[in-house]
PARO-237622 format. One record per residue (C-alpha): residue number from 1; x, y, z. Coordinates in steps of 0.25 Angstrom, whole numbers, plus 5000, padded with zeros to 4 digits. Layout:
PARO-237622
pos c1 c2 c3
NUM X Y Z
...
//
This chain:
PARO-237622
pos c1 c2 c3
1 5385 4933 4885
2 5389 4939 4872
3 5394 4925 4868
4 5381 4919 4872
5 5373 4929 4864
6 5381 4926 4852
7 5379 4911 4853
8 5364 4913 4854
9 5364 4921 4841
10 5373 4910 4834
11 5364 4899 4839
12 5351 4905 4834
13 5357 4907 4820
14 5362 4893 4820
15 5349 4887 4825
16 5342 4896 4814
17 5351 4889 4803
18 5350 4875 4809
19 5334 4877 4809
20 5335 4880 4794
21 5343 4868 4791
22 5335 4859 4799
23 5322 4864 4793
24 5327 4861 4779
25 5332 4847 4784
26 5319 4844 4791
27 5311 4848 4778
28 5320 4839 4770
29 5318 4827 4779
30 5303 4829 4780
31 5302 4830 4765
32 5310 4817 4763
33 5301 4810 4773
34 5289 4814 4765
35 5295 4810 4753
36 5299 4796 4759
37 5285 4794 4765
38 5278 4797 4751
39 5288 4787 4744
40 5286 4776 4755
41 5271 4778 4754
42 5270 4777 4739
43 5281 4765 4739
44 5273 4758 4750
45 5260 4759 4741
46 5268 4754 4729
47 5274 4742 4736
48 5261 4738 4743
49 5253 4738 4729
50 5264 4731 4722
51 5265 4720 4733
52 5251 4718 4732
53 5251 4717 4717
54 5263 4707 4718
55 5257 4698 4729
56 5242 4698 4725
57 5240 4688 4714
58 5227 4695 4710
59 5235 4705 4703
60 5242 4695 4694
61 5229 4688 4692
62 5222 4701 4688
63 5234 4705 4678
64 5232 4691 4671
65 5218 4694 4668
66 5212 4683 4677
67 5204 4693 4686
68 5192 4699 4679
69 5181 4707 4684
70 5173 4701 4695
71 5183 4691 4699
72 5187 4689 4713
73 5202 4691 4711
74 5198 4704 4705
75 5191 4708 4717
76 5203 4704 4726
77 5212 4712 4717
78 5203 4725 4718
79 5203 4722 4733
80 5218 4722 4733
81 5219 4735 4726
82 5209 4741 4736
83 5217 4736 4748
84 5230 4742 4743
85 5223 4756 4741
86 5217 4755 4755
87 5230 4751 4761
88 5237 4764 4756
89 5231 4777 4757
90 5239 4783 4746
91 5234 4774 4736
92 5223 4780 4727
93 5220 4768 4718
94 5227 4756 4712
95 5223 4749 4699
96 5228 4738 4690
97 5229 4738 4675
98 5229 4724 4668
99 5236 4724 4654
100 5229 4712 4649
101 5215 4717 4647
102 5218 4732 4650
103 5209 4732 4663
104 5211 4740 4676
105 5208 4735 4690
106 5205 4746 4700
107 5200 4745 4714
108 5186 4747 4707
109 5187 4735 4698
110 5192 4731 4684
111 5190 4740 4672
112 5195 4743 4658
113 5208 4751 4657
114 5203 4759 4645
115 5192 4765 4654
116 5201 4766 4666
117 5203 4781 4671
118 5218 4779 4673
119 5221 4772 4660
120 5230 4783 4655
121 5239 4780 4667
122 5239 4765 4664
123 5243 4768 4649
124 5254 4777 4654
125 5259 4767 4665
126 5260 4756 4654
127 5269 4764 4646
128 5277 4769 4657
129 5288 4762 4665
130 5289 4772 4676
131 5284 4765 4689
132 5285 4778 4698
133 5273 4785 4703
134 5267 4794 4693
135 5265 4809 4694
136 5252 4814 4700
137 5240 4812 4691
138 5225 4813 4691
139 5217 4799 4692
140 5203 4798 4692
141 5198 4785 4699
142 5186 4778 4693
143 5173 4782 4699
144 5178 4796 4703
145 5176 4809 4697
146 5188 4816 4702
147 5203 4813 4699
148 5213 4812 4709
149 5228 4814 4709
150 5237 4801 4710
151 5251 4796 4708
152 5252 4782 4702
153 5261 4771 4700
154 5260 4759 4691
155 5266 4745 4691
156 5266 4734 4680
157 5260 4721 4684
158 5264 4711 4687
159 5276 4716 4695
160 5286 4721 4692
161 5285 4724 4677
162 5273 4716 4673
163 5265 4719 4660
164 5251 4714 4664
165 5246 4727 4671
166 5248 4739 4679
167 5246 4742 4694
168 5243 4757 4696
169 5244 4763 4710
170 5238 4777 4712
171 5242 4785 4724
172 5233 4797 4728
173 5240 4810 4729
174 5230 4815 4739
175 5233 4804 4750
176 5248 4806 4747
177 5246 4821 4750
178 5240 4818 4763
179 5251 4808 4767
180 5261 4819 4763
181 5253 4830 4771
182 5254 4822 4784
183 5269 4823 4783
184 5270 4838 4780
185 5267 4850 4788
186 5262 4861 4778
187 5262 4871 4789
188 5278 4870 4790
189 5283 4865 4776
190 5278 4862 4762
191 5280 4850 4753
192 5278 4849 4738
193 5279 4835 4731
194 5279 4834 4716
195 5279 4822 4707
196 5289 4819 4696
197 5280 4827 4686
198 5279 4839 4694
199 5265 4837 4699
200 5263 4841 4714
201 5259 4829 4723
202 5259 4837 4736
203 5253 4846 4739
204 5242 4844 4729
205 5239 4859 4726
206 5241 4865 4712
207 5253 4875 4712
208 5257 4870 4726
209 5272 4870 4722
210 5273 4884 4719
211 5264 4889 4730
212 5272 4881 4741
213 5285 4887 4737
214 5280 4901 4735
215 5274 4900 4749
216 5284 4892 4757
217 5297 4897 4751
218 5310 4889 4751
219 5310 4874 4747
220 5318 4866 4757
221 5318 4852 4752
222 5316 4845 4738
223 5316 4830 4737
224 5314 4820 4725
225 5308 4806 4728
226 5316 4796 4719
227 5304 4786 4720
228 5293 4795 4717
229 5299 4806 4709
230 5293 4817 4717
231 5299 4829 4722
232 5297 4834 4737
233 5299 4849 4740
234 5297 4855 4754
235 5300 4867 4762
236 5296 4875 4774
237 5282 4881 4773
238 5284 4893 4782
239 5293 4901 4772
240 5298 4910 4783
241 5302 4899 4793
242 5317 4902 4792
243 5315 4916 4794
244 5306 4914 4806
245 5317 4905 4812
246 5327 4916 4811
247 5318 4926 4817
248 5315 4917 4829
249 5330 4915 4830
250 5332 4930 4832
251 5321 4931 4842
252 5328 4920 4850
253 5341 4927 4849
254 5334 4939 4855
255 5328 4931 4866
256 5341 4924 4869
257 5348 4937 4871
258 5337 4942 4880
259 5338 4929 4888
260 5353 4931 4889
261 5352 4945 4894
262 5341 4941 4904
263 5350 4929 4909
264 5362 4938 4911
265 5353 4948 4920
266 5347 4936 4927
267 5360 4929 4930
268 5366 4942 4936
269 5354 4945 4944
270 5353 4930 4950
271 5368 4930 4953
272 5368 4943 4960
273 5355 4939 4968
274 5359 4924 4972
275 5374 4926 4973
276 5374 4926 4989
277 5364 4913 4990
278 5372 4905 4980
279 5385 4909 4987
280 5379 4904 5001
281 5374 4891 4994
282 5388 4888 4989
283 5395 4891 5002
284 5385 4881 5009
285 5388 4870 4998
286 5403 4872 4999
287 5402 4869 5014
288 5396 4855 5011
289 5406 4844 5013
290 5410 4839 5000
291 5411 4824 4996
292 5424 4817 4995
293 5430 4818 4981
294 5422 4830 4976
295 5429 4842 4970
296 5427 4855 4978
297 5430 4864 4966
298 5417 4863 4960
299 5409 4876 4956
300 5396 4881 4964
301 5386 4875 4954
302 5392 4861 4955
303 5392 4862 4970
304 5377 4866 4970
305 5373 4855 4960
306 5381 4845 4968
307 5374 4849 4981
308 5360 4848 4975
309 5363 4835 4969
310 5368 4829 4982
311 5355 4835 4989
312 5346 4829 4979
313 5353 4815 4980
314 5352 4815 4995
315 5337 4819 4994
316 5333 4808 4985
317 5341 4798 4993
318 5334 4802 5005
319 5320 4801 4999
320 5323 4787 4993
321 5328 4782 5007
322 5316 4789 5014
323 5307 4782 5004
324 5313 4768 5007
325 5313 4771 5022
326 5298 4774 5021
327 5295 4761 5014
328 5303 4753 5024
329 5296 4760 5035
330 5283 4758 5029
331 5285 4743 5027
332 5290 4742 5042
333 5278 4749 5047
334 5269 4740 5038
335 5276 4728 5045
336 5274 4734 5059
337 5259 4735 5056
338 5258 4721 5051
339 5266 4715 5063
340 5260 4725 5073
341 5274 4730 5078
342 5278 4744 5081
343 5263 4748 5084
344 5266 4760 5092
345 5273 4768 5080
346 5264 4762 5069
347 5254 4773 5068
348 5265 4784 5067
349 5273 4776 5057
350 5261 4774 5048
351 5258 4789 5048
352 5272 4793 5045
353 5275 4783 5034
354 5261 4784 5027
355 5261 4771 5020
356 5247 4773 5015
357 5243 4781 5003
358 5236 4792 5011
359 5249 4796 5018
360 5245 4791 5032
361 5233 4799 5034
362 5223 4792 5042
363 5209 4795 5047
364 5204 4790 5060
365 5203 4774 5062
366 5208 4769 5048
367 5205 4754 5046
368 5217 4745 5043
369 5217 4731 5037
370 5228 4722 5031
371 5228 4714 5018
372 5239 4703 5016
373 5241 4699 5001
374 5247 4686 4998
375 5253 4684 4984
376 5254 4670 4978
377 5264 4665 4968
378 5271 4678 4967
379 5286 4679 4968
380 5290 4692 4974
381 5303 4697 4981
382 5303 4697 4996
383 5304 4712 5000
384 5310 4717 5013
385 5308 4732 5015
386 5306 4734 5000
387 5319 4726 4996
388 5318 4713 4988
389 5324 4701 4995
390 5321 4691 4984
391 5333 4683 4979
392 5327 4675 4967
393 5323 4686 4958
394 5331 4694 4947
395 5331 4709 4948
396 5321 4710 4936
397 5311 4700 4943
398 5313 4707 4956
399 5309 4720 4950
400 5296 4714 4944
401 5293 4708 4958
402 5295 4721 4964
403 5286 4728 4954
404 5275 4717 4957
405 5277 4719 4972
406 5275 4735 4970
407 5263 4732 4961
408 5256 4723 4971
409 5258 4733 4982
410 5253 4745 4973
411 5241 4737 4968
412 5237 4733 4982
413 5238 4748 4988
414 5231 4754 4976
415 5219 4743 4977
416 5218 4747 4992
417 5217 4762 4989
418 5206 4759 4978
419 5197 4753 4990
420 5200 4765 4999
421 5211 4758 5007
422 5225 4763 5010
423 5234 4752 5007
424 5249 4749 5012
425 5255 4736 5007
426 5268 4729 5010
427 5275 4716 5006
428 5275 4707 5019
429 5281 4695 5012
430 5285 4689 4999
431 5271 4687 4995
432 5262 4695 5005
433 5258 4709 5005
434 5251 4716 5016
435 5242 4728 5014
436 5238 4737 5026
437 5225 4744 5022
438 5219 4756 5028
439 5205 4763 5026
440 5201 4776 5032
441 5186 4775 5029
442 5178 4767 5039
443 5169 4756 5033
444 5162 4744 5039
445 5171 4733 5043
446 5164 4723 5034
447 5163 4732 5022
448 5178 4735 5024
449 5181 4720 5024
450 5173 4718 5011
451 5181 4730 5004
452 5194 4724 5008
453 5190 4710 5002
454 5186 4718 4989
455 5199 4725 4988
456 5207 4713 4991
457 5199 4705 4980
458 5201 4716 4970
459 5216 4716 4973
460 5217 4701 4971
461 5210 4702 4958
462 5218 4713 4952
463 5232 4708 4956
464 5228 4694 4951
465 5223 4700 4938
466 5234 4710 4935
467 5246 4705 4942
468 5243 4690 4942
469 5246 4690 4958
470 5238 4679 4966
471 5236 4684 4980
472 5228 4682 4993
473 5224 4693 5002
474 5222 4692 5017
475 5213 4703 5023
476 5216 4706 5038
477 5206 4713 5048
478 5203 4727 5049
479 5208 4736 5060
480 5209 4751 5064
481 5222 4750 5072
482 5236 4750 5067
483 5240 4740 5078
484 5230 4730 5073
485 5235 4730 5058
486 5243 4718 5062
487 5231 4710 5066
488 5225 4713 5052
489 5238 4709 5045
490 5238 4695 5053
491 5224 4693 5049
492 5227 4695 5035
493 5239 4686 5035
494 5231 4675 5042
495 5220 4676 5032
496 5229 4672 5021
497 5233 4660 5029
498 5219 4654 5027
499 5217 4656 5012
500 5217 4641 5010
501 5207 4638 5021
502 5198 4649 5017
503 5199 4646 5002
504 5202 4660 4999
505 5211 4664 4987
506 5211 4679 4987
507 5206 4686 5000
508 5206 4681 5014
509 5201 4690 5025
510 5204 4689 5040
511 5190 4686 5044
512 5191 4673 5036
513 5202 4667 5044
514 5198 4655 5052
515 5201 4655 5067
516 5215 4649 5071
517 5215 4634 5073
518 5225 4626 5081
519 5225 4613 5073
520 5239 4608 5071
521 5244 4604 5057
522 5249 4590 5062
523 5234 4586 5064
524 5233 4585 5049
525 5245 4575 5048
526 5235 4563 5050
527 5226 4567 5039
528 5237 4569 5030
529 5243 4555 5033
530 5230 4548 5032
531 5228 4555 5018
532 5241 4551 5013
533 5240 4536 5019
534 5227 4534 5011
535 5233 4540 4999
536 5245 4531 5000
537 5236 4519 5002
538 5228 4523 4989
539 5216 4525 4998
540 5205 4534 4992
541 5202 4540 5005
542 5214 4549 5004
543 5205 4559 4997
544 5195 4560 5008
545 5207 4561 5018
546 5213 4573 5010
547 5200 4580 5010
548 5199 4578 5025
549 5213 4584 5026
550 5209 4597 5019
551 5196 4597 5026
552 5203 4597 5039
553 5212 4609 5035
554 5199 4617 5031
555 5192 4614 5043
556 5204 4617 5052
557 5205 4630 5044
558 5221 4629 5042
559 5228 4641 5037
560 5235 4640 5024
561 5249 4637 5029
562 5244 4625 5037
563 5236 4620 5025
564 5248 4620 5016
565 5256 4613 5027
566 5246 4602 5028
567 5245 4600 5013
568 5260 4600 5012
569 5260 4588 5022
570 5250 4581 5014
571 5259 4583 5001
572 5272 4579 5008
573 5266 4566 5014
574 5260 4562 5001
575 5273 4564 4994
576 5281 4556 5004
577 5271 4544 5004
578 5271 4543 4989
579 5287 4544 4989
580 5288 4533 4999
581 5280 4523 4989
582 5292 4519 4980
583 5283 4512 4970
584 5275 4525 4966
585 5284 4536 4970
586 5289 4538 4956
587 5276 4540 4950
588 5271 4550 4961
589 5284 4558 4961
590 5280 4569 4951
591 5268 4572 4960
592 5277 4577 4971
593 5290 4581 4965
594 5293 4590 4953
595 5285 4601 4946
596 5271 4593 4948
597 5274 4591 4963
598 5277 4606 4965
599 5265 4610 4957
600 5256 4602 4966
601 5262 4608 4979
602 5261 4622 4973
603 5246 4620 4969
604 5242 4615 4982
605 5249 4626 4990
606 5244 4637 4981
607 5229 4632 4982
608 5219 4643 4985
609 5211 4635 4995
610 5211 4623 5004
611 5201 4616 4994
612 5209 4619 4982
613 5221 4613 4990
614 5213 4601 4993
615 5209 4599 4978
616 5224 4601 4973
617 5229 4590 4984
618 5218 4581 4980
619 5220 4582 4965
620 5235 4580 4966
621 5234 4568 4977
622 5224 4561 4968
623 5234 4562 4956
624 5245 4556 4965
625 5235 4546 4970
626 5232 4541 4956
627 5247 4540 4952
628 5250 4533 4965
629 5239 4522 4964
630 5243 4520 4949
631 5258 4519 4952
632 5255 4509 4964
633 5247 4500 4954
634 5257 4500 4943
635 5270 4498 4952
636 5270 4482 4949
637 5269 4484 4934
638 5281 4493 4934
639 5289 4483 4942
640 5285 4473 4931
641 5290 4482 4920
642 5303 4485 4927
643 5305 4470 4928
644 5302 4468 4913
645 5312 4480 4909
646 5323 4473 4917
647 5320 4460 4911
648 5321 4466 4897
649 5334 4473 4900
650 5340 4459 4905
651 5335 4451 4893
652 5335 4460 4881
653 5345 4451 4874
654 5334 4440 4873
655 5328 4440 4859
656 5315 4434 4864
657 5312 4446 4873
658 5298 4451 4870
659 5285 4455 4877
660 5281 4440 4877
661 5294 4436 4884
662 5291 4447 4895
663 5277 4443 4896
664 5281 4429 4900
665 5292 4434 4909
666 5283 4443 4917
667 5270 4436 4915
668 5263 4448 4908
669 5256 4449 4895
670 5265 4455 4883
671 5255 4466 4881
672 5256 4470 4896
673 5271 4469 4896
674 5271 4479 4884
675 5261 4488 4891
676 5270 4489 4903
677 5282 4492 4894
678 5274 4503 4887
679 5269 4509 4900
680 5282 4509 4908
681 5293 4512 4897
682 5284 4519 4886
683 5289 4510 4876
684 5286 4496 4870
685 5293 4483 4875
686 5299 4481 4861
687 5305 4495 4861
688 5311 4494 4875
689 5318 4481 4871
690 5323 4486 4858
691 5329 4499 4864
692 5335 4490 4875
693 5342 4481 4865
694 5346 4493 4856
695 5353 4500 4867
696 5361 4487 4871
697 5364 4485 4856
698 5370 4500 4854
699 5379 4498 4866
700 5384 4485 4861
701 5386 4491 4847
702 5394 4502 4853
703 5402 4495 4864
704 5405 4481 4857
705 5410 4476 4844
706 5400 4464 4844
707 5393 4461 4830
708 5379 4466 4828
709 5373 4452 4827
710 5379 4449 4841
711 5374 4462 4847
712 5360 4459 4841
713 5359 4446 4848
714 5365 4452 4861
715 5353 4462 4862
716 5342 4452 4858
717 5341 4451 4843
718 5342 4438 4836
719 5349 4444 4823
720 5356 4456 4819
721 5346 4460 4808
722 5335 4462 4818
723 5344 4469 4828
724 5350 4479 4817
725 5336 4482 4812
726 5331 4486 4826
727 5344 4493 4829
728 5343 4502 4817
729 5328 4505 4820
730 5331 4509 4834
731 5345 4516 4833
732 5344 4521 4819
733 5357 4514 4813
734 5361 4500 4811
735 5370 4493 4822
736 5382 4493 4813
737 5381 4508 4810
738 5378 4511 4825
739 5391 4504 4829
740 5399 4512 4818
741 5393 4525 4823
742 5396 4522 4837
743 5410 4517 4835
744 5416 4528 4826
745 5425 4537 4835
746 5421 4550 4828
747 5407 4547 4831
748 5408 4544 4845
749 5400 4557 4849
750 5389 4553 4839
751 5389 4539 4843
752 5387 4543 4858
753 5375 4552 4853
754 5369 4540 4845
//
């Protein structure tokens, strides 16, 4: 205890000395910060003004004497001076002196230098080469009765050392004092700033320097600004601060000694009082079986800490496992309620697991109903007992899907609570959520159904607007018995199966579901076959037959799955019929394969109603019909073009081969023959023939040693001159140069590219 007491004394003495040094260091840093801030502020003003004077052509125009009183350029220059003053709160005024006619331009206008109030400073500036800030001086602005303290800087114009005039910048001492005052705390420290002539800039009080030092005692910091030539002196305003620190240190020493004495007494008291319980506790801990590999020679405190950590870890693991078990058991209970299994234990499990927000408390005869939410175009991971089974997602994408899943469940449950329902939601499949709703208050059955639809509509609008989720909600029947919840769930699922027939996009209720029918789907095959037969025979009645097919599905009130099956039969039969027609299958292939075919099928299957599906099928089949009819009408012309192409490839060596020759050979007009070539090959007949001849000429130049004249006659040209001119226009080089480039061994790669 004696050693501890000595250390306490030494530590407080060291802290006292450190506090002295740190106070002096902090004062020096603060003073340096103030000096740098003042320098930077004045430098920024100087740079902005000089930049404006250098870039604004109005300044040079004024110095040349071109801008006189009343001129627009003079007004622009005055506006520039005012803008500079408005942009810098430190600027008191700016004016320009023109040497040419001894006139001064201020923010108030143009006047003679001899009558200007600051003419004495101008004369001094013209004689002086000093470009630093002036000492504090009195300056009376024209139109005012009182003089103000400013510091000034002058620059010769044009920059940097021109002789046509002066630019004078006046900085107000008062706004400069306000800026400095914001960076100092007069209650703690003092700051004294003097210019190069010894005039006090801050604070602006006569005799402030002597008063401050006499009152505040020792000076801690003195800095000299090389840019401004000003001196910055500072110190601690509370003159007895160090003495008070020492007194406080002695007080804390006394307090420390008292605490040490009390601690010794308390330790002795506690040890004597709790020795027996601690000993019993240690005996019990030592009796616990140790883990393999642990050392047994640890002290008592380590053993107590190790035992507590083990107990805490086991408690946390147990709570996490219990929470996971509760979630799994709740999900299983939800599935049992929806499927109607384990009805004898449902009520007990519902009270025990408390899945609703009210903790499972129920009044007499609560009412239940089930909503089934079906999500469209949403890629979510399949979950089983809370674990993701998706295999096509990255970990990051899976986390986003999981957050979206939780968000949807949370939004649905909060929305139910807003309308006075207790909601319990679970994922039933990849794109389907079931919600069990419970309401304690008894209201009319009709009014309750209206409120359910209103709640469902609000949820649809909110999810579509905020999360961009497209969904359909099926609302089941209402029941007062737990064993009938399965009937409400089945009614909600059944309602979703008649979305297309009912023409509903967002909400379907169980009372809208039509009665079950026994019409077999194969009865629609004759209607489909007759429609496709009329389509293939180019009979316009296929539209009426298609309308009759969809009308029959609407009359029979088929569910969504049966409607999609019938429509797919129609699409597959149409595709098969078109593919079997060899003459037009190529023109129609894009409507059934590739991106366009997939898009058509996706649009039809995602239609919101049977009428919309009919419209989409009619539009696409009309497009296919037009292409089919056009292709059927033009198949004979394509055969003729194919024969022409084959004839040209066999007789391209004939110099007399032309459109007239083709017209006589195939009994068509030259103009029509040219039209067929342009339509089928997207090029003129002459270009087609020239390209064919040049290809053969290039092969002969590369692979044979025949003369150019001989090659020209072999590809259909009467002489080598015409052949050489055409070859150079098409290939870019003469036949001889082409052969040289192609036959040089070192240029084989380049020749291959050419």
